[in-house]
N, CA, C and O of each residue as an XYZ file, in Angstrom:
632
protein
N      47.092    172.192    112.284
C      48.056    170.316    113.241
C      47.345    169.231    112.397
O      47.944    168.191    112.121
N      45.727    169.517    111.866
C      45.899    168.215    111.364
C      46.289    168.069    109.804
O      45.836    167.258    108.997
N      47.035    168.849    109.649
C      47.778    168.442    108.066
C      48.780    168.020    108.076
O      49.224    167.292    107.188
N      49.758    168.591    109.702
C      50.484    167.835    110.249
C      50.931    166.545    110.848
O      52.026    166.012    111.031
N      49.300    166.139    111.162
C      49.224    164.736    111.976
C      48.924    163.820    110.457
O      49.288    162.644    110.483
N      48.204    164.396    109.021
C      47.920    163.443    108.344
C      49.280    163.356    108.124
O      49.687    162.383    108.759
N      50.285    163.964    107.463
C      51.543    163.933    106.881
C      52.147    162.862    107.774
O      52.624    161.980    107.060
N      52.352    162.536    109.437
C      52.690    161.922    110.024
C      52.651    160.475    109.525
O      53.554    159.667    109.306
N      51.475    160.414    109.428
C      50.289    159.399    109.366
C      50.891    158.752    107.920
O      50.850    157.533    107.759
N      51.457    159.652    106.870
C      51.561    159.095    105.563
C      53.063    158.424    105.463
O      53.290    157.496    104.687
N      54.134    159.030    106.391
C      55.508    158.996    106.179
C      55.305    157.688    107.627
O      56.364    157.434    108.200
N      54.442    157.178    107.985
C      54.566    156.203    109.030
C      54.106    155.197    108.283
O      54.720    154.145    108.463
N      53.214    155.158    107.487
C      52.247    154.375    106.619
C      53.987    153.655    105.286
O      54.417    152.504    105.209
N      54.321    154.505    104.773
C      55.377    154.520    104.092
C      57.009    153.377    104.500
O      57.704    152.602    103.843
N      56.998    153.958    106.148
C      57.863    153.452    106.831
C      57.505    151.717    107.087
O      58.196    150.702    107.005
N      56.480    151.904    107.333
C      56.135    150.671    107.971
C      56.019    149.043    106.581
O      56.055    147.830    106.791
N      55.877    149.865    105.235
C      55.827    149.406    104.347
C      57.329    149.065    103.739
O      57.757    148.214    102.959
N      57.800    149.943    104.340
C      59.954    149.041    103.648
C      60.099    148.543    104.778
O      61.084    147.858    104.500
N      59.861    148.272    106.136
C      60.135    147.630    107.549
C      60.648    146.171    107.222
O      61.410    145.739    108.086
N      60.453    145.502    106.393
C      60.461    144.045    105.901
C      61.873    144.333    105.060
O      62.736    143.459    104.989
N      62.024    145.586    104.453
C      63.367    145.320    103.605
C      64.593    145.804    104.579
O      65.764    145.424    104.589
N      64.054    146.582    105.235
C      64.419    147.380    106.270
C      65.418    145.828    107.383
O      66.626    145.665    107.550
N      64.428    145.144    107.808
C      64.365    143.901    108.244
C      65.730    142.823    107.726
O      66.554    142.201    108.397
N      65.586    142.904    106.690
C      66.666    141.709    105.631
C      67.898    142.463    105.642
O      68.791    141.627    105.501
N      68.399    143.615    105.739
C      69.618    144.655    105.781
C      69.915    144.805    107.135
O      71.041    144.450    107.482
N      69.210    145.222    107.917
C      69.925    144.729    109.369
C      70.579    143.350    109.581
O      71.752    143.162    109.904
N      69.551    142.327    109.328
C      70.451    141.590    109.765
C      71.446    141.026    108.744
O      72.080    140.126    109.295
N      71.833    141.200    107.472
C      73.063    141.752    106.752
C      73.981    142.130    107.509
O      75.044    141.560    107.758
N      73.439    143.453    108.024
C      74.685    144.403    108.789
C      74.915    143.777    110.090
O      75.896    144.070    110.773
N      74.218    143.098    110.377
C      74.585    142.456    111.653
C      75.635    141.035    111.747
O      76.295    140.589    112.685
N      75.493    140.673    110.644
C      76.317    139.591    110.197
C      77.462    140.101    110.054
O      78.355    139.805    110.847
N      77.770    141.335    108.584
C      79.113    141.831    109.017
C      79.152    142.099    109.976
O      79.259    141.102    110.690
N      79.128    142.887    110.443
C      79.413    143.358    111.816
C      79.867    142.184    113.092
O      80.696    142.521    113.936
N      79.392    141.151    113.113
C      79.603    140.221    113.820
C      80.917    139.390    113.400
O      81.778    138.910    114.138
N      80.813    139.360    111.926
C      82.598    138.789    111.512
C      83.512    139.932    111.350
O      84.642    139.577    111.014
N      83.383    140.952    111.464
C      84.364    142.144    112.176
C      84.785    141.965    113.331
O      86.005    141.901    113.483
N      84.022    141.850    114.327
C      84.227    142.051    115.538
C      85.137    140.478    115.807
O      86.299    140.435    116.211
N      84.408    139.444    115.521
C      85.029    138.309    115.453
C      86.461    138.336    115.115
O      87.262    137.712    115.810
N      86.960    139.255    113.739
C      87.870    138.976    113.476
C      89.178    139.808    114.550
O      90.199    139.345    115.058
N      88.537    141.286    114.583
C      89.149    142.193    115.566
C      89.332    141.274    116.505
O      90.307    140.566    116.254
N      88.806    141.020    117.439
C      88.667    140.697    119.016
C      89.829    139.206    119.039
O      90.511    139.123    120.060
N      89.978    138.389    118.246
C      90.375    137.463    117.596
C      92.018    137.621    117.297
O      92.949    136.933    117.715
N      92.018    138.549    116.597
C      93.281    138.952    116.158
C      94.258    140.031    117.330
O      95.476    139.849    117.346
N      93.742    140.950    118.120
C      93.988    141.081    119.660
C      94.651    140.303    120.270
O      95.741    140.553    120.784
N      93.965    139.069    120.290
C      94.035    137.761    120.519
C      95.687    136.966    120.029
O      96.196    136.063    120.693
N      96.138    137.393    119.098
C      97.114    136.843    118.838
C      96.659    135.825    117.621
O      97.647    135.234    117.187
N      95.565    135.496    117.021
C      95.358    135.097    115.860
C      95.770    135.300    114.664
O      95.678    136.393    114.104
N      96.392    134.014    114.022
C      96.967    135.159    112.498
C      95.932    134.796    111.409
O      96.484    134.596    110.327
N      94.356    134.629    111.380
C      93.449    134.698    110.360
C      93.555    136.148    109.930
O      93.582    137.080    110.734
N      93.614    136.280    108.638
C      93.248    137.682    107.961
C      91.491    137.833    108.127
O      90.704    136.942    108.445
N      91.218    139.159    107.822
C      89.617    139.440    107.933
C      89.152    138.531    106.723
O      88.177    137.880    107.098
N      89.441    138.282    105.587
C      89.293    137.776    104.364
C      89.003    135.626    105.106
O      88.142    134.753    105.003
N      90.231    135.783    105.707
C      89.800    133.863    106.112
C      88.791    133.741    107.451
O      87.877    132.964    107.726
N      89.214    134.541    107.942
C      87.828    134.465    108.907
C      86.747    134.494    108.726
O      85.875    134.004    109.444
N      86.574    135.254    107.433
C      84.901    135.303    107.074
C      85.083    133.587    106.372
O      84.488    132.691    106.970
N      85.670    133.333    105.487
C      85.556    132.259    104.766
C      85.166    131.033    105.418
O      84.377    130.198    104.973
N      86.172    130.983    107.181
C      85.968    129.930    107.755
C      84.947    129.592    108.447
O      84.531    128.461    108.697
N      84.270    131.298    108.965
C      83.079    131.190    109.366
C      81.237    131.284    108.348
O      80.146    131.100    108.888
N      81.416    131.541    107.180
C      81.058    131.298    106.579
C      80.815    130.026    105.391
O      79.711    129.671    104.978
N      81.796    129.605    105.082
C      81.832    128.195    104.100
C      82.199    127.076    104.933
O      82.042    125.888    104.651
N      82.857    127.706    106.309
C      83.421    126.316    106.605
C      84.830    125.432    106.528
O      85.172    124.383    107.076
N      85.598    126.483    105.444
C      86.866    125.974    104.870
C      87.890    126.244    106.006
O      87.852    127.272    106.682
N      88.832    125.232    106.179
C      90.382    125.890    106.428
C      91.352    126.243    105.942
O      91.815    125.659    104.962
N      91.911    127.266    106.477
C      93.193    128.275    105.717
C      93.956    127.167    105.731
O      93.840    126.400    106.687
N      95.007    126.835    104.527
C      96.473    125.989    104.792
C      97.634    127.267    105.264
O      97.905    128.437    104.992
N      98.123    126.042    106.235
C      99.168    127.014    106.860
C      98.819    127.393    108.372
O      99.727    127.432    109.203
N      97.681    127.634    108.673
C      97.487    127.819    109.879
C      96.723    127.358    110.706
O      95.714    126.702    110.448
N      97.181    127.696    111.927
C      96.919    126.778    113.170
C      95.245    126.310    113.487
O      94.313    127.114    113.515
N      95.156    125.262    113.647
C      93.595    124.435    113.399
C      93.026    125.388    114.703
O      91.908    125.898    114.639
N      93.872    125.566    115.835
C      93.459    126.535    117.098
C      92.947    127.711    116.205
O      91.845    127.336    115.804
N      93.151    128.661    115.818
C      93.114    129.956    115.499
C      91.454    129.923    114.361
O      90.592    130.789    114.203
N      91.599    128.494    113.759
C      90.229    128.268    113.358
C      88.655    127.738    114.105
O      87.489    127.841    113.726
N      89.193    127.239    115.130
C      88.282    127.273    116.566
C      88.050    128.053    117.095
O      86.871    128.198    117.418
N      89.032    129.014    117.494
C      88.538    130.608    118.029
C      87.813    131.482    117.207
O      86.999    132.252    117.718
N      88.021    131.458    115.902
C      87.085    132.280    114.981
C      85.554    131.646    115.344
O      84.727    132.225    116.048
N      85.375    130.373    114.727
C      83.801    130.091    115.406
C      83.538    130.106    116.340
O      82.601    130.886    116.505
N      83.947    129.482    117.494
C      83.843    129.753    118.895
C      83.243    130.992    119.109
O      82.129    131.023    119.632
N      84.001    132.356    118.677
C      83.860    133.430    118.765
C      82.380    134.107    118.060
O      81.587    134.716    118.779
N      82.180    133.949    116.854
C      81.266    133.949    116.208
C      79.634    133.203    116.948
O      78.497    133.568    117.249
N      80.244    132.327    116.950
C      78.900    131.111    117.965
C      78.353    131.781    118.794
O      77.135    131.961    118.808
N      79.342    132.374    119.814
C      79.192    133.066    121.625
C      78.131    134.250    120.866
O      76.983    134.273    121.311
N      78.431    135.101    119.884
C      78.239    136.397    119.863
C      76.760    136.271    119.196
O      75.913    137.098    119.535
N      76.443    135.297    118.292
C      75.501    134.744    118.573
C      74.434    134.449    119.030
O      73.249    134.719    118.835
N      75.334    133.536    120.010
C      74.368    133.317    121.486
C      74.093    134.356    122.358
O      73.074    134.324    123.048
N      75.065    135.488    122.423
C      74.350    136.550    123.404
C      73.360    137.662    122.433
O      72.921    138.660    123.004
N      73.121    137.493    121.326
C      72.154    138.013    120.660
C      71.257    137.633    120.886
O      70.460    138.539    121.131
N      70.754    136.468    120.979
C      69.860    135.297    121.142
C      69.519    135.831    122.245
O      68.350    136.171    122.428
N      70.502    136.008    123.207
C      70.074    136.160    124.513
C      69.094    137.432    125.132
O      68.324    137.508    126.090
N      69.594    138.496    123.939
C      69.030    140.000    124.192
C      67.993    140.256    123.450
O      67.375    141.315    123.561
N      67.748    139.540    122.801
C      66.283    139.182    121.771
C      65.293    138.466    122.847
O      64.072    138.512    122.695
N      65.646    138.085    123.478
C      64.191    137.155    124.527
C      63.492    138.067    125.565
O      63.849    138.961    126.333
N      62.284    137.410    125.229
C      61.146    138.999    126.248
C      61.743    138.566    127.975
O      61.537    139.226    128.993
N      62.509    137.272    127.854
C      62.849    137.115    129.464
C      63.580    137.696    129.960
O      64.428    138.221    129.238
N      63.649    137.893    131.253
C      64.791    138.484    131.926
C      66.627    137.505    132.165
O      66.855    136.470    132.792
N      67.364    138.190    131.555
C      68.766    137.726    132.209
C      68.619    137.294    133.040
O      67.930    138.054    133.720
N      68.910    136.123    133.735
C      69.582    135.139    134.397
C      70.879    134.884    134.528
O      71.388    134.888    133.408
N      71.729    134.644    135.440
C      72.875    133.974    135.819
C      73.429    132.849    135.147
O      74.586    132.491    134.930
N      71.839    132.186    134.756
C      72.400    130.371    134.386
C      72.837    130.643    132.463
O      73.598    130.005    131.736
N      72.040    131.741    132.207
C      71.895    132.199    130.874
C      73.791    132.247    130.652
O      74.562    131.536    130.007
N      73.963    133.308    131.434
C      75.784    133.624    131.676
C      76.318    132.777    131.488
O      77.080    132.652    130.531
N      76.022    131.661    132.598
C      77.234    130.287    132.860
C      77.330    129.639    131.705
O      78.482    129.275    131.469
N      76.026    129.180    130.374
C      76.082    128.029    129.759
C      77.052    129.304    128.468
O      76.662    129.187    127.307
N      77.765    129.982    128.619
C      78.071    131.144    127.499
C      79.595    130.094    127.869
O      79.485    129.017    127.284
N      80.536    130.169    128.448
C      81.667    129.428    128.673
C      81.388    127.688    128.656
O      82.228    127.037    128.034
N      80.494    127.093    129.170
C      80.886    125.789    129.285
C      80.322    125.595    127.776
O      81.095    124.857    127.166
N      79.212    126.020    126.959
C      78.452    125.437    125.458
C      79.435    126.148    124.399
O      80.199    125.533    123.654
N      79.279    127.637    124.462
C      80.012    127.919    123.405
C      81.150    128.706    123.511
O      81.445    129.041    122.364
N      81.925    129.161    124.291
C      82.759    129.798    124.592
C      84.080    128.303    124.835
O      85.255    128.537    124.553
N      83.752    127.177    125.251
C      84.834    126.233    125.171
C      85.289    125.968    124.064
O      84.455    126.189    123.186
N      86.648    125.430    123.535
C      87.086    125.081    122.309
C      86.308    124.214    121.692
O      85.897    123.203    122.262
N      86.038    124.493    120.536
C      84.936    123.395    119.427
C      86.614    122.442    119.212
O      87.829    122.631    119.273
N      85.457    121.217    118.896
C      86.169    120.330    118.815
C      85.361    119.366    117.422
O      84.161    119.091    117.435
N      86.362    118.950    116.247
C      85.533    118.334    114.900
C      84.526    117.245    115.956
O      84.886    117.071    117.121
N      83.296    116.577    115.431
C      82.398    116.015    115.671
C      83.070    114.529    115.727
O      83.596    114.022    114.736
N      82.986    113.827    117.127
C      83.528    112.604    116.825
C      85.104    112.871    117.337
O      85.937    111.967    117.266
N      85.290    113.635    117.638
C      87.396    113.627    118.064
C      87.402    113.671    120.199
O      86.970    114.557    120.937
N      87.916    112.647    120.476
C      88.038    112.590    121.677
C      89.036    113.809    122.209
O      89.996    114.255    121.581
N      88.481    114.331    123.796
C      89.217    115.705    124.225
C      90.760    114.714    124.236
O      91.536    115.483    123.670
N      91.297    113.864    124.467
C      92.396    113.382    124.462
C      93.245    113.512    122.827
O      94.458    113.383    122.663
N      92.149    113.818    121.675
C      93.478    113.664    120.532
C      93.111    114.768    120.433
O      94.070    115.406    119.999
N      91.973    115.639    120.629
C      91.879    117.083    120.224
C      93.264    117.688    120.557
O      93.478    118.735    119.945
N      94.006    117.382    121.175
C      95.203    118.256    120.824
C      96.321    117.935    119.933
O      96.952    118.796    119.320
N      96.570    116.574    119.870
C      96.873    116.175    118.185
C      97.110    116.871    117.151
O      98.199    117.214    116.691
N      95.731    117.147    116.664
C      95.166    117.472    115.975
C      96.050    119.030    115.460
O      96.400    119.426    114.348
N      96.188    119.639    116.878
C      96.213    120.665    116.757
C      97.749    120.937    116.588
O      98.228    121.920    116.022
N      98.339    120.064    117.083
C     100.090    119.933    116.925
C     100.373    118.799    115.854
O     100.367    117.654    116.308
N     100.646    118.965    114.350
C     100.518    118.169    113.355
C     102.264    118.078    113.479
O     103.020    118.964    113.879
N     102.586    116.798    113.029
C     103.900    116.455    113.148
C     104.164    117.578    111.658
O     103.391    118.132    110.876
N     105.873    117.518    111.823
C     106.544    118.841    110.645
C     106.930    117.443    110.171
O     107.326    116.413    110.715
N     106.624    117.875    108.814
C     107.465    117.236    107.664
C     107.854    117.714    106.527
O     107.152    118.246    105.666
N     109.621    117.418    106.515
C     110.129    118.094    105.273
C     110.597    117.850    104.501
O     111.659    117.262    104.702
N     110.146    118.126    102.917
C     110.261    117.371    101.918
C     111.929    117.954    101.349
O     112.361    119.105    101.412
N     112.533    116.877    100.873
C     114.210    117.787    100.441
C     114.319    117.230     98.703
O     114.288    116.061     98.317
N     114.386    117.867     98.275
C     114.722    117.381     96.233
C     115.718    117.241     96.436
O     116.410    118.049     97.057
N     116.323    115.551     95.709
C     116.956    115.320     95.499
C     118.447    116.312     94.934
O     118.535    117.171     94.057
N     119.578    115.678     95.966
C     121.180    116.456     95.096
C     120.990    117.024     93.373
O     120.296    116.574     92.462
N     121.729    117.937     93.417
C     122.077    118.298     91.904
C     123.471    117.958     92.141
O     124.267    118.204     93.048
N     123.549    116.949     90.416
C     124.696    116.970     90.217
C     126.107    117.920     89.693
O     126.011    118.611     88.679
N     127.144    117.878     90.334
C     128.265    118.687     90.149
C     128.313    119.340     88.803
O     128.068    118.650     87.813
N     128.604    120.592     88.678
C     128.943    120.967     87.407
C     129.960    120.628     86.530
O     131.067    120.290     86.949
N     129.730    120.677     85.530
C     130.730    119.891     84.897
C     131.843    121.123     84.300
O     131.549    122.304     84.111
N     132.912    120.610     84.116
C     134.276    121.573     83.980
C     134.971    121.235     82.678
O     135.653    120.230     82.478
N     134.709    122.204     81.822
C     135.173    121.795     80.390
C     135.884    123.119     79.747
O     135.350    123.881     78.941
N     137.048    123.216     80.215
C     137.942    124.614     80.191
C     137.788    124.951     78.324
O     137.876    126.097     77.885
N     137.568    123.798     77.476
C     137.653    124.056     75.900
C     136.272    124.760     75.442
O     136.186    125.357     74.368
N     135.403    124.661     76.179
C     134.300    125.296     75.962
C     133.743    126.472     76.174
O     132.590    126.848     75.961
N     135.009    127.232     76.780
C     134.504    128.615     77.587
C     134.975    129.589     76.201
O     136.113    129.683     75.741
N     133.391    130.447     75.575
C     133.604    131.306     74.678
C     134.884    132.256     74.726
O     135.299    132.549     75.847
N     135.479    132.713     73.723
C     136.146    133.449     73.345
C     135.688    134.610     73.625
O     136.685    135.257     73.945
N     134.743    135.301     73.704
C     134.496    136.576     74.583
C     134.405    136.753     75.962
O     134.168    137.805     76.556
N     134.638    135.509     76.485
C     134.229    135.402     78.047
C     135.120    136.298     79.253
O     136.297    136.650     79.177
N     134.735    136.393     79.698
C     136.251    137.551     80.715
C     137.627    136.454     81.145
O     138.845    136.588     81.258
N     136.642    135.344     81.297
C     137.770    134.295     82.126
C     138.714    133.658     81.187
O     139.636    133.023     81.701
N     138.631    133.730     79.624
C     139.172    133.383     78.683
C     140.134    133.885     78.867
O     141.112    133.137     78.896
N     140.314    135.016     79.031
C     141.569    136.107     78.938
C     142.645    135.426     79.831
O     143.830    135.278     79.536
N     142.104    135.090     80.825
C     143.029    135.048     81.641
C     143.916    133.383     81.283
O     144.963    133.015     81.817
N     143.161    132.672     80.311
C     143.865    131.641     80.551
C     144.803    131.310     78.866
O     145.441    130.393     78.348
N     144.437    132.468     78.592
C     145.788    132.630     76.921
C     146.813    132.827     76.887
O     147.397    132.875     75.804
């Protein structure tokens, strides 16, 4: 029995030695999971960002050309809401209603770029449509004398 306890103590010491590495790996796994959860949840709601685009928006803060600003803000808001709930879960204090009430007001509300008033925020989400047109092409020149002899249409002219 003493040998079993000694073996357990050795394995426990080895596990404790490796825990800091597990902590970093766990944080990375949690981050990847939160990104995937954000993508799938927003996709169900009709968000047009792909999984890779959602990751780019959250990790690098870039916008994706041709995608609505609303989709970018939804991804950021959802990810921040997940992080907020995780922070609440890690606290030693019990969860209270006031904590949850802060979620829709602070984290779940649509985000706006800093300095943008609420009145203007809707205008950013609906940009004007601009059509670019190329100049008209000139009409093709017709010169029957320049038709090659082997052209099928030249046989009709002989």
